C-alpha positions as CSV (number, residue, x, y, z in Angstrom):
1,M,0.0,0.0,0.0
2,E,1.5,3.3,-1.1
3,T,1.1,5.8,1.7
4,D,2.9,8.4,3.7
5,I,2.2,6.6,7.0
6,N,4.6,4.0,8.4
7,Y,2.1,1.6,9.7
8,I,4.9,-0.7,11.0
9,E,5.4,1.8,13.8
10,K,1.7,1.8,14.8
11,K,-0.1,-0.4,17.3
12,A,-3.8,-1.1,17.5
13,L,-6.0,-2.7,20.2
14,L,-8.7,-4.8,18.5
15,V,-11.6,-5.5,20.8
16,E,-13.9,-8.1,19.3
17,D,-15.6,-11.3,20.6
18,N,-16.6,-12.8,17.3
19,E,-13.9,-15.3,16.0
20,M,-14.8,-14.7,12.3
21,N,-14.5,-10.9,12.8
22,I,-11.2,-11.4,14.7
23,M,-9.9,-13.4,11.7
24,L,-11.0,-10.7,9.2
25,F,-9.6,-7.8,11.1
26,S,-6.3,-9.7,11.9
27,F,-5.9,-10.4,8.1
28,L,-6.5,-6.7,7.3
29,L,-4.2,-5.4,10.0
30,K,-1.4,-7.8,9.1
31,K,-1.8,-6.9,5.4
32,I,-1.0,-3.3,6.1
33,K,1.6,-4.2,8.7
34,I,-0.1,-2.7,11.8
35,N,0.9,-4.4,15.1
36,F,-2.1,-5.3,17.2
37,D,-3.3,-7.0,20.3
38,I,-6.7,-8.7,20.6
39,A,-9.1,-8.3,23.6
40,R,-12.2,-10.5,23.5
41,D,-14.2,-8.5,26.0
42,G,-14.3,-5.0,27.5
43,E,-12.6,-5.9,30.8
44,E,-9.6,-7.5,28.9
45,A,-9.5,-4.4,26.7
46,I,-9.2,-2.1,29.7
47,S,-6.5,-4.2,31.2
48,K,-4.5,-4.2,28.0
49,F,-5.2,-0.5,27.3
50,N,-3.9,0.4,30.8
51,T,-0.6,-1.5,30.4
52,T,0.2,-0.8,26.7
53,N,0.4,2.3,24.5
54,Y,-1.9,2.0,21.5
55,D,-2.2,4.4,18.5
56,I,-5.8,3.4,17.9
57,V,-8.6,1.3,19.4
58,L,-10.9,-0.7,17.1
59,T,-13.9,-1.9,19.1
60,D,-17.1,-3.7,18.5
61,I,-20.0,-2.1,20.2
62,H,-21.7,-5.3,21.5
63,L,-19.1,-7.0,23.8
64,P,-19.2,-9.2,26.8
65,K,-18.7,-7.6,30.3
66,I,-18.3,-4.0,29.1
67,E,-19.8,-2.7,25.9
68,G,-17.8,-0.7,23.4
69,D,-19.4,2.6,24.2
70,E,-18.7,2.1,27.9
71,L,-15.1,1.2,27.0
72,A,-14.8,4.5,25.2
73,K,-16.0,6.4,28.2
74,I,-13.4,4.7,30.4
75,I,-10.6,5.4,27.9
76,R,-11.6,9.1,27.8
77,K,-11.5,9.3,31.6
78,S,-7.9,7.9,31.7
79,S,-5.6,9.8,34.1
80,D,-3.0,9.6,31.4
81,T,-4.1,12.5,29.2
82,A,-2.2,11.3,26.1
83,K,-3.9,7.8,26.4
84,A,-7.3,9.5,26.9
85,K,-7.0,11.0,23.4
86,T,-6.4,7.7,21.7
87,P,-8.6,7.4,18.6
88,I,-11.4,5.0,19.0
89,I,-13.2,3.4,16.0
90,A,-16.4,1.6,16.6
91,L,-17.1,-1.4,14.4
92,T,-20.8,-2.4,14.2
93,A,-23.2,-4.2,11.9
94,S,-26.4,-2.2,12.6
95,I,-26.9,1.3,13.8
96,L,-29.4,4.1,13.8
97,T,-28.5,7.8,13.4
98,S,-29.4,8.4,17.1
99,E,-27.1,5.6,18.1
100,T,-24.2,7.1,16.1
101,D,-24.7,10.4,17.8
102,A,-24.7,8.7,21.2
103,Y,-21.5,6.8,20.4
104,L,-19.8,10.0,19.2
105,A,-20.9,11.7,22.4
106,C,-19.3,9.1,24.6
107,G,-15.9,9.5,23.0
108,I,-15.9,7.3,19.9
109,N,-14.2,9.1,17.0
110,Y,-15.8,7.2,14.1
111,V,-18.4,4.5,13.6
112,L,-17.4,2.1,10.8
113,L,-20.5,0.1,9.6
114,K,-20.0,-3.6,8.8
115,P,-19.7,-4.8,6.1
116,F,-17.2,-2.3,4.8
117,T,-14.6,-2.4,2.0
118,E,-10.9,-2.9,2.6
119,E,-10.4,0.6,1.0
120,K,-12.8,2.2,3.5
121,F,-11.0,0.4,6.4
122,K,-7.6,1.7,5.2
123,A,-9.0,5.2,4.7
124,V,-10.3,5.4,8.3
125,L,-7.1,4.1,9.7
126,K,-5.1,6.6,7.7
127,Q,-7.3,9.4,8.8
128,Y,-6.9,8.6,12.5
129,L,-3.2,7.5,12.5
130,Q,-1.7,10.6,10.8
């Protein structure tokens, strides 16, 4: 992928509980050479987020233990102000306009509707990793 971003230096936290989606996102992230960790629920995501520096968080909305929107609120309240500003991209299959507004209000930067194209995924990453 021709770009001005060195993705190899970037690290993502993928928060997803569906194994098929984990395989898909892992494939896409590996393809553009972004390092990433996987959390399968909101509690695991908070634990990893608190102990590792990430350039971006990619989270499903519907998760076990702590939902994606609650995860965003927790991240935004981090005592580490740099970490609190980490871009958060929500990944969801169904959404209403009112839900999008609520997600953005709780600190999510962008809502990426599934299914999406590889080009759209790359464009969103590029936008938030510059």
